[in-house]
A tleap script that builds the chain and sets N, CA, C and O, in Angstrom:
source leaprc.protein.ff14SB
mol = sequence {
  NMET GLY LYS ASP LYS GLU LYS ASP LYS LYS
  LYS GLU SER GLU LYS LEU GLU ASP PHE ASN
  ILE GLU ILE ASN GLU PHE GLY GLU ILE VAL
  THR ASN THR SER VAL GLU LYS LEU ASN LYS
  PHE LEU ASN LYS ASN LEU GLU ASP LYS LYS
  LEU LYS SER SER LYS LEU SER GLU GLU CGLN
}
set mol.1.N position { 5.432 8.994 -28.561 }
set mol.1.CA position { 4.101 9.571 -27.077 }
set mol.1.C position { 3.210 10.095 -27.465 }
set mol.1.O position { 3.675 11.028 -28.120 }
set mol.2.N position { 1.473 10.161 -27.542 }
set mol.2.CA position { -0.180 10.231 -27.678 }
set mol.2.C position { -0.164 11.569 -27.030 }
set mol.2.O position { 0.390 11.484 -25.933 }
set mol.3.N position { -0.537 12.677 -27.282 }
set mol.3.CA position { -1.565 13.902 -27.207 }
set mol.3.C position { -1.985 13.886 -25.620 }
set mol.3.O position { -1.869 14.850 -24.864 }
set mol.4.N position { -2.520 12.530 -25.255 }
set mol.4.CA position { -3.162 12.374 -24.505 }
set mol.4.C position { -1.639 12.005 -23.282 }
set mol.4.O position { -1.550 12.613 -22.215 }
set mol.5.N position { -0.607 10.957 -23.718 }
set mol.5.CA position { -0.021 10.823 -22.517 }
set mol.5.C position { 1.174 12.207 -22.183 }
set mol.5.O position { 2.058 12.343 -21.337 }
set mol.6.N position { 0.677 13.062 -23.285 }
set mol.6.CA position { 1.881 14.120 -22.979 }
set mol.6.C position { 1.121 15.209 -22.142 }
set mol.6.O position { 1.720 16.091 -21.526 }
set mol.7.N position { -0.077 15.096 -22.165 }
set mol.7.CA position { -0.752 16.303 -21.300 }
set mol.7.C position { -0.988 15.513 -20.238 }
set mol.7.O position { -1.643 16.193 -19.448 }
set mol.8.N position { -0.783 14.314 -19.748 }
set mol.8.CA position { -0.960 13.392 -18.177 }
set mol.8.C position { 1.017 13.645 -17.492 }
set mol.8.O position { 1.347 13.950 -16.346 }
set mol.9.N position { 2.234 13.289 -19.078 }
set mol.9.CA position { 3.090 14.314 -17.901 }
set mol.9.C position { 2.882 15.313 -17.272 }
set mol.9.O position { 2.915 15.361 -16.043 }
set mol.10.N position { 2.546 16.610 -18.297 }
set mol.10.CA position { 2.830 18.112 -18.399 }
set mol.10.C position { 2.400 18.018 -16.767 }
set mol.10.O position { 3.348 18.122 -15.988 }
set mol.11.N position { 1.030 17.826 -16.165 }
set mol.11.CA position { 0.533 17.559 -15.270 }
set mol.11.C position { 0.970 17.236 -14.137 }
set mol.11.O position { 0.807 17.784 -13.047 }
set mol.12.N position { 1.673 16.101 -14.492 }
set mol.12.CA position { 2.415 15.441 -13.530 }
set mol.12.C position { 4.063 15.920 -13.273 }
set mol.12.O position { 4.750 15.313 -12.452 }
set mol.13.N position { 4.423 16.679 -13.797 }
set mol.13.CA position { 5.530 17.446 -13.831 }
set mol.13.C position { 5.071 18.595 -13.010 }
set mol.13.O position { 5.386 18.624 -11.820 }
set mol.14.N position { 4.341 19.564 -13.543 }
set mol.14.CA position { 4.525 20.963 -12.192 }
set mol.14.C position { 3.419 20.246 -11.350 }
set mol.14.O position { 2.937 20.998 -10.503 }
set mol.15.N position { 3.134 19.558 -11.358 }
set mol.15.CA position { 2.928 19.117 -9.198 }
set mol.15.C position { 3.744 19.130 -8.680 }
set mol.15.O position { 3.834 19.715 -7.601 }
set mol.16.N position { 5.275 18.087 -9.578 }
set mol.16.CA position { 6.926 18.069 -8.941 }
set mol.16.C position { 7.594 19.682 -9.169 }
set mol.16.O position { 8.741 20.128 -9.208 }
set mol.17.N position { 6.168 20.296 -9.296 }
set mol.17.CA position { 7.639 21.508 -9.961 }
set mol.17.C position { 8.427 22.826 -8.532 }
set mol.17.O position { 9.119 23.841 -8.615 }
set mol.18.N position { 7.891 22.141 -7.528 }
set mol.18.CA position { 8.607 22.844 -6.978 }
set mol.18.C position { 9.619 21.480 -5.486 }
set mol.18.O position { 9.859 21.628 -4.288 }
set mol.19.N position { 9.890 20.348 -6.456 }
set mol.19.CA position { 10.149 19.614 -5.248 }
set mol.19.C position { 11.816 19.472 -6.316 }
set mol.19.O position { 12.391 19.439 -7.404 }
set mol.20.N position { 11.840 19.431 -4.582 }
set mol.20.CA position { 13.584 19.512 -4.764 }
set mol.20.C position { 14.034 18.744 -3.553 }
set mol.20.O position { 13.562 18.631 -2.422 }
set mol.21.N position { 15.693 17.975 -4.486 }
set mol.21.CA position { 15.549 16.790 -3.335 }
set mol.21.C position { 17.138 16.407 -3.930 }
set mol.21.O position { 17.388 16.266 -5.127 }
set mol.22.N position { 18.042 16.287 -2.924 }
set mol.22.CA position { 19.641 16.233 -3.155 }
set mol.22.C position { 20.099 15.233 -2.199 }
set mol.22.O position { 19.549 14.880 -1.156 }
set mol.23.N position { 20.943 14.923 -2.598 }
set mol.23.CA position { 22.016 13.830 -1.167 }
set mol.23.C position { 23.431 15.100 -0.882 }
set mol.23.O position { 24.167 15.456 -1.802 }
set mol.24.N position { 23.519 15.460 0.120 }
set mol.24.CA position { 24.058 16.359 0.693 }
set mol.24.C position { 25.829 15.431 1.552 }
set mol.24.O position { 25.867 14.445 2.289 }
set mol.25.N position { 27.125 16.386 0.966 }
set mol.25.CA position { 28.419 15.424 1.285 }
set mol.25.C position { 28.749 14.929 1.991 }
set mol.25.O position { 29.943 14.732 2.217 }
set mol.26.N position { 27.486 14.382 2.857 }
set mol.26.CA position { 27.441 12.904 4.227 }
set mol.26.C position { 26.613 11.983 4.129 }
set mol.26.O position { 26.241 11.106 4.908 }
set mol.27.N position { 26.174 12.437 2.401 }
set mol.27.CA position { 25.343 10.968 1.847 }
set mol.27.C position { 23.671 11.113 2.233 }
set mol.27.O position { 22.709 10.684 1.596 }
set mol.28.N position { 23.698 11.824 3.426 }
set mol.28.CA position { 21.815 12.794 3.492 }
set mol.28.C position { 21.231 13.212 2.137 }
set mol.28.O position { 21.475 13.917 1.158 }
set mol.29.N position { 20.097 12.167 2.769 }
set mol.29.CA position { 19.594 13.035 1.660 }
set mol.29.C position { 18.451 14.263 1.782 }
set mol.29.O position { 17.558 14.157 2.623 }
set mol.30.N position { 18.510 15.167 1.097 }
set mol.30.CA position { 18.327 17.168 1.671 }
set mol.30.C position { 17.104 17.060 0.637 }
set mol.30.O position { 17.519 16.823 -0.497 }
set mol.31.N position { 15.463 17.188 0.736 }
set mol.31.CA position { 13.967 18.110 0.233 }
set mol.31.C position { 13.539 18.946 0.907 }
set mol.31.O position { 13.850 19.109 2.087 }
set mol.32.N position { 12.780 19.597 0.296 }
set mol.32.CA position { 11.938 20.539 0.704 }
set mol.32.C position { 10.557 20.350 0.693 }
set mol.32.O position { 9.602 21.124 0.745 }
set mol.33.N position { 10.693 18.942 0.600 }
set mol.33.CA position { 8.886 18.731 1.013 }
set mol.33.C position { 9.388 17.438 2.449 }
set mol.33.O position { 10.322 16.680 2.715 }
set mol.34.N position { 8.211 17.816 2.958 }
set mol.34.CA position { 8.010 16.498 4.526 }
set mol.34.C position { 8.305 15.099 3.206 }
set mol.34.O position { 8.273 14.998 1.979 }
set mol.35.N position { 8.585 14.223 4.401 }
set mol.35.CA position { 8.643 12.891 4.027 }
set mol.35.C position { 6.696 12.193 4.001 }
set mol.35.O position { 6.174 11.198 3.497 }
set mol.36.N position { 6.314 13.052 4.609 }
set mol.36.CA position { 4.239 12.248 4.307 }
set mol.36.C position { 3.974 12.677 3.469 }
set mol.36.O position { 3.199 12.070 2.729 }
set mol.37.N position { 4.556 14.202 3.037 }
set mol.37.CA position { 3.851 14.532 1.877 }
set mol.37.C position { 3.887 13.932 0.302 }
set mol.37.O position { 3.081 13.632 -0.578 }
set mol.38.N position { 5.739 13.957 0.577 }
set mol.38.CA position { 5.862 12.703 -0.349 }
set mol.38.C position { 5.298 11.384 -0.741 }
set mol.38.O position { 5.030 11.025 -1.887 }
set mol.39.N position { 5.111 10.518 0.675 }
set mol.39.CA position { 4.310 9.702 0.243 }
set mol.39.C position { 2.897 9.348 0.209 }
set mol.39.O position { 2.401 8.245 -0.022 }
set mol.40.N position { 2.295 10.513 0.487 }
set mol.40.CA position { 1.355 10.711 -0.436 }
set mol.40.C position { 0.679 10.798 -2.344 }
set mol.40.O position { -0.239 10.423 -3.074 }
set mol.41.N position { 2.104 11.672 -2.314 }
set mol.41.CA position { 2.315 11.875 -3.456 }
set mol.41.C position { 2.082 10.500 -3.896 }
set mol.41.O position { 1.035 10.267 -4.501 }
set mol.42.N position { 2.958 9.513 -3.663 }
set mol.42.CA position { 3.565 8.457 -4.493 }
set mol.42.C position { 2.443 7.319 -4.049 }
set mol.42.O position { 2.492 6.226 -4.613 }
set mol.43.N position { 1.426 7.571 -3.032 }
set mol.43.CA position { 1.054 6.670 -2.602 }
set mol.43.C position { 0.192 6.731 -3.999 }
set mol.43.O position { 0.055 5.796 -4.789 }
set mol.44.N position { -0.417 8.199 -4.130 }
set mol.44.CA position { -1.496 8.330 -5.428 }
set mol.44.C position { -1.355 8.131 -6.445 }
set mol.44.O position { -2.308 7.762 -7.132 }
set mol.45.N position { -0.068 8.297 -6.981 }
set mol.45.CA position { 0.328 8.413 -8.162 }
set mol.45.C position { 0.804 7.275 -9.323 }
set mol.45.O position { 0.622 7.256 -10.540 }
set mol.46.N position { 1.745 5.997 -8.079 }
set mol.46.CA position { 2.615 4.824 -8.917 }
set mol.46.C position { 1.732 3.758 -7.983 }
set mol.46.O position { 0.914 4.180 -7.165 }
set mol.47.N position { 1.869 2.967 -8.096 }
set mol.47.CA position { 1.158 1.399 -7.741 }
set mol.47.C position { 1.718 0.665 -7.517 }
set mol.47.O position { 2.135 -0.006 -8.462 }
set mol.48.N position { 2.149 0.252 -6.014 }
set mol.48.CA position { 3.824 -0.368 -5.750 }
set mol.48.C position { 3.254 -2.264 -5.776 }
set mol.48.O position { 2.522 -3.002 -5.116 }
set mol.49.N position { 4.370 -2.362 -7.282 }
set mol.49.CA position { 4.298 -3.837 -7.198 }
set mol.49.C position { 4.701 -4.877 -6.104 }
set mol.49.O position { 4.319 -6.047 -6.109 }
set mol.50.N position { 5.167 -4.555 -5.569 }
set mol.50.CA position { 5.468 -5.800 -4.371 }
set mol.50.C position { 4.016 -5.913 -2.841 }
set mol.50.O position { 4.131 -6.402 -1.718 }
set mol.51.N position { 2.506 -5.064 -3.667 }
set mol.51.CA position { 1.546 -5.356 -2.884 }
set mol.51.C position { 1.087 -6.171 -4.098 }
set mol.51.O position { 0.905 -7.368 -3.877 }
set mol.52.N position { 0.785 -5.562 -5.811 }
set mol.52.CA position { 0.181 -6.150 -6.461 }
set mol.52.C position { 0.857 -7.512 -6.760 }
set mol.52.O position { 0.025 -8.234 -7.310 }
set mol.53.N position { 2.170 -8.203 -6.595 }
set mol.53.CA position { 2.471 -9.601 -7.029 }
set mol.53.C position { 1.714 -10.520 -5.430 }
set mol.53.O position { 1.443 -11.715 -5.544 }
set mol.54.N position { 1.431 -9.710 -3.916 }
set mol.54.CA position { 1.309 -10.186 -3.248 }
set mol.54.C position { -0.486 -10.553 -3.511 }
set mol.54.O position { -1.137 -11.410 -2.914 }
set mol.55.N position { -0.840 -9.870 -4.286 }
set mol.55.CA position { -2.227 -10.003 -4.198 }
set mol.55.C position { -2.565 -10.722 -5.323 }
set mol.55.O position { -3.792 -10.781 -5.401 }
set mol.56.N position { -1.942 -11.371 -6.351 }
set mol.56.CA position { -2.284 -12.328 -6.710 }
set mol.56.C position { -1.914 -13.339 -6.564 }
set mol.56.O position { -2.594 -14.195 -7.129 }
set mol.57.N position { -0.857 -13.776 -5.879 }
set mol.57.CA position { -0.526 -14.975 -4.947 }
set mol.57.C position { -1.451 -15.120 -3.482 }
set mol.57.O position { -1.389 -16.035 -2.661 }
set mol.58.N position { -2.126 -14.172 -3.461 }
set mol.58.CA position { -3.170 -14.629 -2.190 }
set mol.58.C position { -4.253 -15.137 -2.919 }
set mol.58.O position { -4.595 -16.177 -2.357 }
set mol.59.N position { -5.164 -14.854 -4.171 }
set mol.59.CA position { -5.606 -14.592 -4.891 }
set mol.59.C position { -5.828 -16.222 -5.469 }
set mol.59.O position { -6.873 -16.821 -5.215 }
set mol.60.N position { -4.561 -16.941 -6.383 }
set mol.60.CA position { -4.268 -18.473 -6.063 }
set mol.60.C position { -4.038 -19.235 -5.291 }
set mol.60.O position { -3.890 -20.414 -5.612 }
savepdb mol mol.pdb
quit
């Protein structure tokens, strides 16, 4: 892994440091972060593959 990728990975892991997610005995997802905050983070840092493929379909 290159040094740039390692720096990027470290930055991302620092952003997720206080994030905790667990599944309790009832199968419920329990987290210390609100769903809205989690969605904002994911929207900012991940590309949605479904949206990408639908955009390609529209262009053709």
